[in-house]
The first five atom37 places (N, CA, C, CB, O) and aatype in JSON, in Angstrom:
{
  "aatype": [12, 11, 15, 11, 0, 19, 8, 10, 10, 19, 0, 10, 19, 9, 18, 7, 13, 13, 18, 7, 9, 9, 10, 18, 18, 13, 7, 6, 7, 9, 14, 16, 5, 9, 13, 17, 15, 5, 19, 13, 9, 13, 7, 13, 10, 12, 0, 10, 0, 6, 19, 13, 19, 13, 3, 11, 9, 1, 11, 1, 1, 11, 11, 11],
  "atom_mask": [
    [1, 1, 1, 1, 1],
    [1, 1, 1, 1, 1],
    [1, 1, 1, 1, 1],
    [1, 1, 1, 1, 1],
    [1, 1, 1, 1, 1],
    [1, 1, 1, 1, 1],
    [1, 1, 1, 1, 1],
    [1, 1, 1, 1, 1],
    [1, 1, 1, 1, 1],
    [1, 1, 1, 1, 1],
    [1, 1, 1, 1, 1],
    [1, 1, 1, 1, 1],
    [1, 1, 1, 1, 1],
    [1, 1, 1, 1, 1],
    [1, 1, 1, 1, 1],
    [1, 1, 1, 0, 1],
    [1, 1, 1, 1, 1],
    [1, 1, 1, 1, 1],
    [1, 1, 1, 1, 1],
    [1, 1, 1, 0, 1],
    [1, 1, 1, 1, 1],
    [1, 1, 1, 1, 1],
    [1, 1, 1, 1, 1],
    [1, 1, 1, 1, 1],
    [1, 1, 1, 1, 1],
    [1, 1, 1, 1, 1],
    [1, 1, 1, 0, 1],
    [1, 1, 1, 1, 1],
    [1, 1, 1, 0, 1],
    [1, 1, 1, 1, 1],
    [1, 1, 1, 1, 1],
    [1, 1, 1, 1, 1],
    [1, 1, 1, 1, 1],
    [1, 1, 1, 1, 1],
    [1, 1, 1, 1, 1],
    [1, 1, 1, 1, 1],
    [1, 1, 1, 1, 1],
    [1, 1, 1, 1, 1],
    [1, 1, 1, 1, 1],
    [1, 1, 1, 1, 1],
    [1, 1, 1, 1, 1],
    [1, 1, 1, 1, 1],
    [1, 1, 1, 0, 1],
    [1, 1, 1, 1, 1],
    [1, 1, 1, 1, 1],
    [1, 1, 1, 1, 1],
    [1, 1, 1, 1, 1],
    [1, 1, 1, 1, 1],
    [1, 1, 1, 1, 1],
    [1, 1, 1, 1, 1],
    [1, 1, 1, 1, 1],
    [1, 1, 1, 1, 1],
    [1, 1, 1, 1, 1],
    [1, 1, 1, 1, 1],
    [1, 1, 1, 1, 1],
    [1, 1, 1, 1, 1],
    [1, 1, 1, 1, 1],
    [1, 1, 1, 1, 1],
    [1, 1, 1, 1, 1],
    [1, 1, 1, 1, 1],
    [1, 1, 1, 1, 1],
    [1, 1, 1, 1, 1],
    [1, 1, 1, 1, 1],
    [1, 1, 1, 1, 1]
  ],
  "atom_positions": [
    [[179.88, -120.96, 102.37], [179.33, -121.07, 101.03], [179.16, -119.69, 100.4], [178.0, -121.82, 101.06], [179.43, -119.5, 99.21]],
    [[178.7, -118.74, 101.21], [178.48, -117.4, 100.7], [179.81, -116.79, 100.26], [177.81, -116.52, 101.75], [179.86, -116.05, 99.27]],
    [[180.85, -117.08, 100.98], [182.17, -116.56, 100.65], [182.65, -117.09, 99.29], [183.18, -116.92, 101.75], [183.25, -116.35, 98.51]],
    [[182.39, -118.35, 99.02], [182.81, -118.93, 97.73], [182.01, -118.33, 96.58], [182.64, -120.46, 97.75], [182.56, -118.12, 95.5]],
    [[180.75, -118.06, 96.79], [179.93, -117.47, 95.73], [180.41, -116.06, 95.39], [178.46, -117.45, 96.14], [180.5, -115.7, 94.22]],
    [[180.71, -115.3, 96.4], [181.22, -113.94, 96.18], [182.59, -114.01, 95.5], [181.32, -113.16, 97.51], [182.86, -113.26, 94.57]],
    [[183.43, -114.91, 95.97], [184.76, -115.1, 95.38], [184.64, -115.49, 93.91], [185.55, -116.17, 96.17], [185.4, -115.01, 93.07]],
    [[183.7, -116.36, 93.59], [183.47, -116.81, 92.22], [183.05, -115.64, 91.33], [182.41, -117.91, 92.19], [183.57, -115.49, 90.23]],
    [[182.12, -114.82, 91.79], [181.65, -113.69, 90.99], [182.74, -112.65, 90.78], [180.45, -113.05, 91.66], [182.88, -112.12, 89.68]],
    [[183.51, -112.36, 91.82], [184.59, -111.38, 91.69], [185.66, -111.9, 90.74], [185.21, -111.06, 93.06], [186.15, -111.15, 89.89]],
    [[186.01, -113.15, 90.86], [187.02, -113.74, 89.97], [186.51, -113.77, 88.53], [187.39, -115.16, 90.43], [187.28, -113.53, 87.6]],
    [[185.23, -114.06, 88.34], [184.65, -114.06, 87.0], [184.79, -112.69, 86.35], [183.17, -114.47, 87.06], [185.17, -112.59, 85.19]],
    [[184.48, -111.66, 87.08], [184.56, -110.3, 86.54], [186.01, -109.92, 86.24], [183.95, -109.29, 87.53], [186.3, -109.39, 85.17]],
    [[186.91, -110.2, 87.16], [188.3, -109.8, 86.97], [188.95, -110.57, 85.83], [189.09, -110.03, 88.26], [189.54, -109.96, 84.94]],
    [[188.85, -111.89, 85.83], [189.46, -112.68, 84.77], [188.81, -112.39, 83.41], [189.35, -114.18, 85.09], [189.51, -112.29, 82.4]],
    [[187.51, -112.25, 83.39], [186.82, -111.92, 82.15], [187.23, -110.57, 81.6], [0.0, 0.0, 0.0], [187.42, -110.4, 80.4]],
    [[187.37, -109.6, 82.49], [187.78, -108.25, 82.08], [189.17, -108.25, 81.45], [187.76, -107.3, 83.28], [189.37, -107.69, 80.37]],
    [[190.12, -108.89, 82.11], [191.48, -108.9, 81.57], [191.58, -109.72, 80.28], [192.43, -109.46, 82.61], [192.32, -109.34, 79.37]],
    [[190.86, -110.81, 80.21], [190.87, -111.6, 78.98], [190.21, -110.81, 77.84], [190.13, -112.95, 79.19], [190.66, -110.88, 76.7]],
    [[189.16, -110.08, 78.16], [188.51, -109.24, 77.16], [189.44, -108.16, 76.62], [0.0, 0.0, 0.0], [189.45, -107.89, 75.42]],
    [[190.22, -107.56, 77.5], [191.2, -106.55, 77.06], [192.23, -107.18, 76.13], [191.9, -105.91, 78.27], [192.56, -106.62, 75.09]],
    [[192.72, -108.34, 76.51], [193.71, -109.02, 75.66], [193.11, -109.38, 74.3], [194.24, -110.3, 76.36], [193.75, -109.17, 73.27]],
    [[191.89, -109.9, 74.28], [191.24, -110.23, 73.01], [190.99, -108.99, 72.17], [189.93, -110.95, 73.26], [191.14, -109.02, 70.95]],
    [[190.62, -107.91, 72.82], [190.31, -106.68, 72.09], [191.54, -106.14, 71.36], [189.76, -105.62, 73.04], [191.45, -105.72, 70.21]],
    [[192.67, -106.15, 72.04], [193.88, -105.59, 71.44], [194.63, -106.56, 70.53], [194.8, -105.12, 72.52], [195.26, -106.13, 69.56]],
    [[194.58, -107.84, 70.83], [195.34, -108.81, 70.04], [194.49, -109.69, 69.14], [196.13, -109.68, 70.96], [195.03, -110.41, 68.3]],
    [[193.17, -109.65, 69.29], [192.29, -110.45, 68.44], [192.15, -109.82, 67.07], [0.0, 0.0, 0.0], [192.34, -108.62, 66.9]],
    [[191.83, -110.63, 66.12], [191.73, -110.15, 64.74], [190.27, -110.12, 64.3], [192.56, -111.04, 63.79], [189.79, -111.08, 63.69]],
    [[189.58, -109.06, 64.59], [188.22, -108.87, 64.1], [187.24, -109.96, 64.47], [0.0, 0.0, 0.0], [186.55, -110.49, 63.6]],
    [[187.16, -110.31, 65.73], [186.23, -111.33, 66.21], [184.82, -110.72, 66.26], [186.66, -111.89, 67.61], [184.66, -109.61, 66.77]],
    [[183.82, -111.42, 65.75], [182.44, -110.91, 65.88], [182.05, -110.71, 67.35], [181.44, -111.88, 65.2], [182.52, -111.42, 68.23]],
    [[181.2, -109.73, 67.58], [180.85, -109.32, 68.95], [180.27, -110.46, 69.78], [179.86, -108.2, 68.9], [180.64, -110.61, 70.94]],
    [[179.38, -111.25, 69.21], [178.75, -112.34, 69.97], [179.79, -113.38, 70.38], [177.63, -112.99, 69.14], [179.75, -113.88, 71.5]],
    [[180.69, -113.71, 69.51], [181.75, -114.68, 69.83], [182.7, -114.11, 70.86], [182.52, -115.08, 68.55], [183.15, -114.82, 71.76]],
    [[183.01, -112.82, 70.73], [183.88, -112.14, 71.69], [183.33, -112.26, 73.11], [184.06, -110.66, 71.32], [184.05, -112.67, 74.02]],
    [[182.06, -111.9, 73.29], [181.47, -111.94, 74.64], [181.33, -113.36, 75.17], [180.12, -111.26, 74.63], [181.48, -113.59, 76.37]],
    [[181.03, -114.31, 74.29], [180.92, -115.69, 74.77], [182.29, -116.22, 75.2], [180.32, -116.59, 73.67], [182.38, -116.93, 76.2]],
    [[183.35, -115.88, 74.46], [184.69, -116.31, 74.86], [185.11, -115.68, 76.18], [185.7, -115.97, 73.77], [185.69, -116.34, 77.04]],
    [[184.81, -114.4, 76.35], [185.15, -113.7, 77.58], [184.43, -114.34, 78.76], [184.8, -112.2, 77.48], [185.04, -114.58, 79.8]],
    [[183.14, -114.62, 78.61], [182.38, -115.22, 79.71], [182.87, -116.63, 80.03], [180.89, -115.25, 79.36], [183.04, -116.97, 81.2]],
    [[183.09, -117.44, 79.01], [183.53, -118.82, 79.25], [184.89, -118.86, 79.91], [183.56, -119.61, 77.95], [185.09, -119.6, 80.88]],
    [[185.84, -118.07, 79.41], [187.17, -118.05, 80.01], [187.1, -117.53, 81.45], [188.13, -117.17, 79.17], [187.72, -118.11, 82.35]],
    [[186.36, -116.47, 81.67], [186.22, -115.92, 83.01], [185.6, -116.92, 83.97], [0.0, 0.0, 0.0], [186.03, -117.04, 85.11]],
    [[184.58, -117.63, 83.52], [183.9, -118.61, 84.36], [184.81, -119.77, 84.71], [182.65, -119.12, 83.67], [184.87, -120.2, 85.87]],
    [[185.53, -120.29, 83.72], [186.42, -121.42, 83.99], [187.58, -121.03, 84.9], [186.96, -121.99, 82.69], [187.95, -121.8, 85.79]],
    [[188.14, -119.87, 84.7], [189.23, -119.41, 85.57], [188.71, -119.11, 86.98], [189.9, -118.15, 84.98], [189.42, -119.35, 87.97]],
    [[187.5, -118.61, 87.08], [186.91, -118.36, 88.4], [186.69, -119.67, 89.15], [185.59, -117.58, 88.26], [186.94, -119.74, 90.35]],
    [[186.21, -120.7, 88.45], [186.06, -122.0, 89.09], [187.41, -122.54, 89.55], [185.39, -123.0, 88.13], [187.53, -123.09, 90.65]],
    [[188.42, -122.38, 88.72], [189.76, -122.84, 89.1], [190.27, -122.05, 90.3], [190.74, -122.69, 87.91], [190.9, -122.62, 91.19]],
    [[190.0, -120.76, 90.34], [190.44, -119.92, 91.46], [189.8, -120.38, 92.77], [190.1, -118.44, 91.19], [190.47, -120.46, 93.8]],
    [[188.52, -120.67, 92.73], [187.8, -121.03, 93.94], [188.14, -122.43, 94.42], [186.3, -120.92, 93.72], [188.34, -122.65, 95.61]],
    [[188.21, -123.39, 93.5], [188.35, -124.77, 93.92], [189.77, -125.34, 93.83], [187.45, -125.61, 93.11], [190.13, -126.18, 94.65]],
    [[190.56, -124.91, 92.87], [191.88, -125.5, 92.66], [192.98, -124.67, 93.3], [192.16, -125.67, 91.18], [193.77, -125.17, 94.1]],
    [[193.03, -123.39, 92.94], [194.13, -122.54, 93.41], [194.1, -122.36, 94.93], [194.06, -121.18, 92.73], [195.16, -122.23, 95.55]],
    [[192.91, -122.34, 95.54], [192.83, -122.24, 97.0], [193.48, -123.44, 97.68], [191.36, -122.12, 97.44], [194.19, -123.29, 98.67]],
    [[193.23, -124.63, 97.15], [193.82, -125.84, 97.74], [195.33, -125.85, 97.58], [193.22, -127.09, 97.11], [196.05, -126.31, 98.47]],
    [[195.81, -125.36, 96.45], [197.25, -125.29, 96.24], [197.88, -124.32, 97.23], [197.57, -124.86, 94.8], [198.93, -124.61, 97.81]],
    [[197.25, -123.18, 97.44], [197.77, -122.2, 98.4], [197.77, -122.76, 99.82], [196.94, -120.9, 98.34], [198.71, -122.53, 100.58]],
    [[196.72, -123.48, 100.19], [196.65, -124.04, 101.55], [197.71, -125.09, 101.76], [195.27, -124.64, 101.8], [198.25, -125.19, 102.87]],
    [[198.03, -125.88, 100.75], [199.09, -126.89, 100.88], [200.45, -126.24, 101.08], [199.13, -127.8, 99.66], [201.26, -126.73, 101.86]],
    [[200.69, -125.15, 100.38], [201.98, -124.47, 100.51], [202.14, -123.87, 101.9], [202.11, -123.38, 99.46], [203.25, -123.86, 102.45]],
    [[201.05, -123.37, 102.48], [201.13, -122.77, 103.82], [201.43, -123.83, 104.89], [199.81, -122.05, 104.15], [202.07, -123.52, 105.89]],
    [[200.97, -125.07, 104.69], [201.2, -126.13, 105.67], [202.66, -126.51, 105.74], [200.37, -127.36, 105.32], [203.16, -126.81, 106.83]],
    [[203.37, -126.49, 104.62], [204.76, -126.94, 104.59], [205.69, -125.91, 105.07], [205.16, -127.34, 103.22], [206.9, -126.13, 105.11]]
  ]
}
């Protein structure tokens, strides 16, 4: 369980950081509050997908 929590936090930071960079350079004058909320939401959802979905996909590929 501890491993998944750490994995979730690291993925949140990484995905949020890269999405924030993309929004900063390609976004058109987004207000600061909306910018940070979008970065956090996208990072959180991708982190959940990384921990619960992508891990299972990787494990299935290794079995075959």
